[in-house]
N, C-alpha and C positions, 0 to 999 in steps of 0.2 A: 263672598269668597274669603276664607281664612288663610293667612300666610304669615310671614314674619317681616318685621321692619325695625330699623334703627331709629329710636326716638330720642330727641333732646327734650326732656320733661321740664327742665328749668333753664331756659336760655339765659346766657350771661353769667351763669354760676360756675362754669368750668367743671361740671360734674360728669361730662362725657355723654356717651350714647348708650341707651338701654335697648338691647335686641330682644324683642318679645313678640308674642302673637298679636296680630292686628287683623281687622276685618275690613275688606274693601267692598264698597257698593258696586252695583252694575253701572256701566257707563250711561249717562243721560243722552238726550237726543243729539247733541253736538260733541260728544266725547268718544274716546276710544280706549279700549283695554289693551295694554301692551305687556307682553312677556319679555323681560329684559335678559340680555346675555351678560351685561356687565354695567358697572357704574364707576366712573372715575371718582377719585377722592380729591376734590378741589379744596383749596384753602378757604374759599368763601363759606363752606359749611362749618369749618372750624370757627369762623367769625361768629356764628350763632352761639356756639358754646362759650366763646371767650367774651361775648358781650359787646362786640363792635357795631352791632346793628341797633335799631330802635329798642328802647327799654321795655316796651310793652309787648314784646313777642310772646305768643302763646306756645304751648307744646307743639312740636313739629317733627314730622318724618323728614329726615335730611336727604340730601343727594339731588344733583341737578345735571349730571353728566351721564346720560344713559342712551343705550341703543338696543333695539329688540325687534320683535315681530308682532304685528297687530293680531289680536285674537278676535275681538268683537268691535263693532262700530255702532254708534247710535243712528237713529232713523234719519237724522238731518245731515249726517256726514257725507260730503261729496267728493273729497280728495283722496280718501283712503279706503281700502277694502281689507278684509281678513287675509293674512298672509303677506301683506306689504312689510318691507323692512324699513324701519324709521330710526332717525336720530331725534332725540328730544332737545328742543332749544329752550334755554333758560329765560329767554324773553319771548313771549308769544307775539304774534303779529296778526292783527285782525284784517288788514288789507283795506280798511275803510277810513281810519282816522287821518287827521292831517299829516302826522308823522309818517304813516305808512305810505300814503299816496304821494308824498314828496320825496320818497326814496330813503327814509330814515326809519325803517321798521323796528330797529333796535330800541327806538324811543316810543314804541306803540303805547297808546293810552292804556291798554290793558296792563301794562307794567305797573300801574299805580296800585294794584292790589297784590303785588308780588309777595309782600310780607303780611298780608291780612289773614292768611290761613284759610281762605275760603275759595271756592271754585268759581271760574269765570261764568259758567252757565247760569247759576241761580243763587250764588252767594252762600251756599251751604258747604258741608264737608263730605268727602267721600271715604275717609279713613277713620276708623274708630278703634279705641283700645281703652281698657279699664273703665268702660262705661261712658266715655266722652269722645267727642269729635276731635280730630287732630288736623293741624295745618300741614302743608307740604312745602318744602323748600322750592322757591321759584315756581310754584304751581305744578311741581313734578313729583318729588319724593322718591328718587331713584335708589335710596337705601332700602329697597324692598324689591323682590324679584318680579312683582307685578305693580303696574301703575295704571290709574285711570286719569287721562289728561284730556284737555280740550283739543280739538282738531287744530287750533291755532298754534299749539305747542309741539306739533309733530311734523317732521320734515321727511318726506319719502326719499329713500336713497336706492341705488342700484343693488341688486340682490347678491352680487359676488364679493362684496366688501366684508371682511371679517368683522363681525359686530362688536367683538371685544375691543377692537382698535377704533371702530367708528364712534364708540361712546365718547372718546376723548375730544372729538370735534364738536361736541355739544356746547363746550365752553372754552377750556384752556387753549386748545390748538387754534381755534378760530380767533379768540381774543388776542393771543400773542401774535400770530401771523399777520392779522389785519392791523394791529397796532403799528407795525412797520409799513405794510403795503398800502393800507387805506387811510388810517388816521395820520400816519407819519409821512405818507407820500414819498417814501424813500426812492431816490433816483440813482441811476447808473453813475458810478464813480464816487459816490458820497462816502463819508466816514460816519458810522453809526455806532453808538455806545448803548448796550443793553445792561441795565443795572438790576440784578436779581434773576437767578437762573433756575426757577422752578418750572412747573408745567406750562406757565404762560411765557416766561422770559425765554426759555429755550426755543419756543416757537417764534418769538420775535427775532431771534438770531436766524432761524430758518427763513423767515419772511424777508429780512433785510438782505440775506444772501441771494434769495431768488429774485429780489427786485433789482439786483445788480450793484449793490454797495461794493465799493472797492475794499474798504476796511470795515470789519465788524469787531468791535472790542467788547468782549463778554466779561462782566464783573460780578463777583459773588464772594462772600466771606468763606465759603466752603471750597477748599482746594480741589476736591475730586469733581465737583460740578464745573469748575472753571476748565479743567482739562477735558471733560466730556464735551463741553461746548464746541470744541474744535471739530468734533464729528458732525455737528449740526451747522457748521459754516463759519464759526468764529475764526478770524485771522490773527487776533491778538487777545490777550487776557490780562486781568488784574484781580487782586483779591481785596481791593478797597477802592472807593471813589478817589481817594487821594493818590493812590498809585495809578489809577486810570488817567487822572489829569496829566501826570508826567508822561505816560505812554502816548496819549493823544497829542500832546504838545510836540513831542519828538517826531511822531509820525507825520504830522501836518505842518511842520516848521512854524508852529505857533498859530496857525489858522484856526485850529480846534474843529470840533465835529459839526456836521450839519444837523444831525438828529441825535437826541438822547431819549431812550425809552425806559421809563421807570416801571419795573414789574416786581418790586419787592413784595414780601408776604404781607406786611402791614406798613402802610405809609405813615410817616411822621412829618410834621411841618418843618422840622429842622433839616430835612433831607433835600428840600428843593433847591436851596442856594448852592450846596456842593455840586448838585447835578447840573445846575445852570452854568457853573464855571467850566463845564466840559464843552459848552457850545461856543461856536464862533459867531460872527456877525450874521444876523438874520436867521440864526438857528432856531430849531423848535424842540421843546421838551414835551414829549408825549407822556401824559400822566395816566397810566393804566391801573396802577395799584389801588387797592381798597384801603381807605383810612377808617379809623374809628369814627363813628358818626358824631362824636363829641369833639373831634379834632377841628379846631377853628383857628389856631394860631400858626402862622407860617413865617419862617425867616427867609427874606428875599431882598436882594440888592435891586431896588426899584430904579436907581439911576442907570445901571447897566441894562436893565430890561428896556428902558426907553431909548437910550442913545445908541445901542447896538441892535435895536429892533428884534430882540429875541421874543419868542412866543411860548406860551404855555397852553397846551391843548389837552383838555380832558376828554377821555374816550370811554365809552361803554361798548363792550363786545368788539373792541378795535374799530368801531364805527362800521362794522360789517352788517350786511343784511342776510340773516341766516338761511333763507330759502334759496339763495343763490350761492352763498359762501360755503355752506356745508357740502353740497354735491361737488362743487369745484375742488375743494381741498381733498375730498376722497378720490376724485379723479387723479389728482397729483400723486396721492399715495399709491394708487394702483399702478401708475406708470413709473413708480420708483423715484419720483422727484421730491416727495415729502416723506420725512422719516416719522413714523408713528410707533413701530415696534420698539425702536430704541428709546422711546420716552418712558416706557414702563419699567420701572426699577424693580417692582415686586407686586405680585398679586396676593389677594387676601380673600378669605371667606367673610361673610357679613358679620359673623361672630367675632372676628378679629379687628373690628373697625376702630376700637379705641387704641389698640396696639398700632394700627396703621397711622392714626393721626399723631401719636407720639413719635413714630418714626419720621413723619413729616416735620414736626416741630424740631426734632433733633438733627435735621439736615441730611437724612438718609435717603430721601426720595427725590426724583424728578417728578414722577407721577406714580402713585399707587392706584391699583384697580381692584375693586371687588368683582369677582367673577361668579356668576350664577350658573346653575345647571339648566341650560336651555332645553336639553333633551328629556328632562324629568316631566312626568305627567302633571298637569295642573291639578289643583286641589279638587276640582270637580270631575277629573278623569276624562275630559272631553278633547284634549289636544296634546300632542307632543311634537317636537321638532325633528323627529328621527328621519323624516323623508326630505328635510330641507338641505340646502347646500351647507357643508360643514363650515361652522362659523368661528370656532375657537382655534384659529391657526393664523400664522403670519402670512403676509402677501406672498412670500417666497416658499 
């Protein structure tokens, strides 16, 4: 199948994304072909272009926040059939490795090949362009209207959820919400500080609110994001960590916060100690943000870490398990408890992807979304979505 895709030909060089023709192979025995309605524009894909990941990355089709409709399934696929609505998860789960069977599927052994650029099934590639095979971001590659993914990377969802909003739950929403609720174990009456209000941080605000936090202090350098955070449940705001320290001290009579969640765009080692100062005795710092893979130096008051029994908790995916977390969050959305429509600052065509990432870097977005034409005939002329439930609409 010939279609288009956004390719980072030189990871780490900062040259952006090239939108051009690609060819996608048929799904193998344990894979599915999915036609996407939308792809979220997550900061993690920009890390590829910026060089924050391993130095030896090969050319890759980006994107890892996608939702759509299954077109074809391989002969061994047992959990999906054509017509199923799915959200793609950026960490596959095999259901058999030690991590999966112990309830930590976000640490599935299959994650070891996330950056290898080859498919789970057989170690080969499904996408080709300019006469060579291409990798896919997180084994997905949602910067294309069609993807071939392993069954382990697709989560079936209810058919009445707008797919352009469901795409957001593949990464940012789940990561942020569960950083508060699961990794952070936020409890009723607690004071929580969220540092960084992008597509992940804003959902940490929502998660903390829904978990019963009494005070949620939202922190970001961009004033309009700080104000918007109140719509997602923030009770107080600050435009710097230093300002937040004063706010939290006044609110708690010096006790400080029980939880701090770090969701900045790129984590640097000198940010940990200012964040730790926001915590009171026994408090926990939830470290969600991605750091440059070469970042190894951290500034930290080790004495306070010890004598005040503070904790630093690293988390992937907010420590959620996608197969239960994604349907649950979409249920919250459909019942009006979780805000997804309000997260989308702007939608883009795939051809506008470099503009979109510049907008993100300039602090103009909470979440940008690439929207595809779900009703367009596929390149082989065998399928359209015209008879499906309308997908590109808000819950209301």
